[in-house]
C-alpha positions in Angstrom: -6.6 12.4 0.7 -2.8 12.6 0.1 -0.8 11.7 -2.4 1.9 10.1 -0.1 5.1 10.9 -2.0 8.3 8.0 -1.7 10.1 8.4 1.1 7.6 9.7 3.4 6.4 7.7 6.2 3.2 7.1 7.3 3.3 7.6 10.8 2.5 10.9 13.5 6.3 11.1 14.5 9.4 9.3 13.4 12.1 9.0 15.9 15.1 9.2 13.0 13.2 13.0 12.1 12.2 11.7 8.7 9.4 13.4 6.6 5.9 12.1 7.7 2.5 12.5 6.2 1.6 14.7 8.7 3.8 17.5 7.4 1.6 17.5 4.4 -1.4 17.7 6.1 -3.1 21.0 7.2 -3.8 20.7 10.8 -6.9 22.5 12.3 -6.7 21.4 15.4 -8.5 18.2 14.6 -7.2 14.5 14.9 -6.4 12.9 11.8 -5.1 9.4 11.2 -4.1 7.0 7.8 -6.1 4.6 6.7 -4.2 1.5 6.4 0.0 1.9 5.3 2.1 2.9 2.9 5.8 2.2 3.2 8.7 4.7 3.1 9.3 3.1 -0.8 5.7 3.5 -1.4 3.8 6.5 -3.1 0.4 7.0 -4.0 -3.3 7.6 -2.4 -3.2 7.5 1.4 -7.0 8.3 2.9 -6.5 9.6 6.2 -10.0 10.1 8.6 -10.9 11.0 11.9 -13.5 8.2 12.0 -11.4 5.2 13.5 -14.8 2.9 13.1 -14.9 3.7 9.5 -11.1 3.2 9.0 -11.7 -0.4 10.7 -14.6 -1.1 8.5 -12.6 0.2 5.6 -9.5 -2.0 6.3 -11.3 -5.6 7.8 -10.9 -7.9 5.1 -14.6 -8.8 5.4 -15.5 -5.3 3.6 -14.2 -7.1 0.4 -13.1 -3.5 -0.5 -10.6 -3.8 -3.6 -7.4 -2.5 -3.3 -5.3 -2.1 -6.5 -1.3 -1.7 -6.3 1.3 -1.2 -9.0 4.4 -2.9 -8.0 7.9 -2.8 -9.5 10.2 -5.7 -8.9 14.0 -6.4 -9.0 13.3 -9.1 -11.6 11.5 -9.9 -14.6 8.8 -11.6 -13.5 7.3 -15.0 -15.6 4.6 -17.1 -15.1 5.1 -19.2 -12.1 5.8 -15.9 -9.6 2.0 -14.5 -10.9 0.7 -17.8 -10.9 1.7 -18.1 -7.2 0.2 -14.8 -6.6 -2.9 -15.5 -7.4 -2.9 -18.8 -5.6 -1.9 -17.2 -2.8 1.1 -17.6 -0.4 1.6 -18.2 3.6 2.9 -15.2 5.7 3.5 -16.5 9.3 -1.1 -16.7 9.7 -2.2 -14.7 7.0 -3.0 -16.3 3.6 -1.8 -13.2 0.9 -3.9 -13.6 -2.4 -3.6 -11.2 -5.6 -7.2 -11.7 -7.2 -5.9 -10.4 -10.8 -2.3 -10.0 -11.7 -0.7 -8.5 -14.9 2.2 -7.0 -16.4 2.3 -3.1 -16.9 6.3 -2.9 -18.5 9.0 -4.7 -18.7 12.6 -3.9 -18.8 15.7 -5.3 -18.9 16.7 -5.8 -15.4 13.0 -5.3 -13.7 9.3 -5.6 -14.5 6.4 -3.7 -13.4 2.7 -5.3 -12.0 -0.4 -4.3 -11.3 -2.3 -6.7 -8.4 -5.9 -6.0 -7.1 
């Protein structure tokens, strides 16, 4: 497990010389790979494993393992956006849907949400 800091990329090496998750993991000669990805702007729990079959099972939609995200957006989200997230949206061939969405905080120009 790694609490990935914001600004760190989830890759083994980076052509731009940015910090990677491997800069935070003590390598003892074994092979480790992230289970999923957190983008550079994200921070939080990142699992790493040497068992690629287990990682594939954890990530597979058919496993029905709930994943929780805390998201901050540069807008004040209103009910139509929340309803759309729960109804689902298409991204190419993927159908993405949050089972539950609730507001965590609201500022003057942004809001934070928890989705599962």
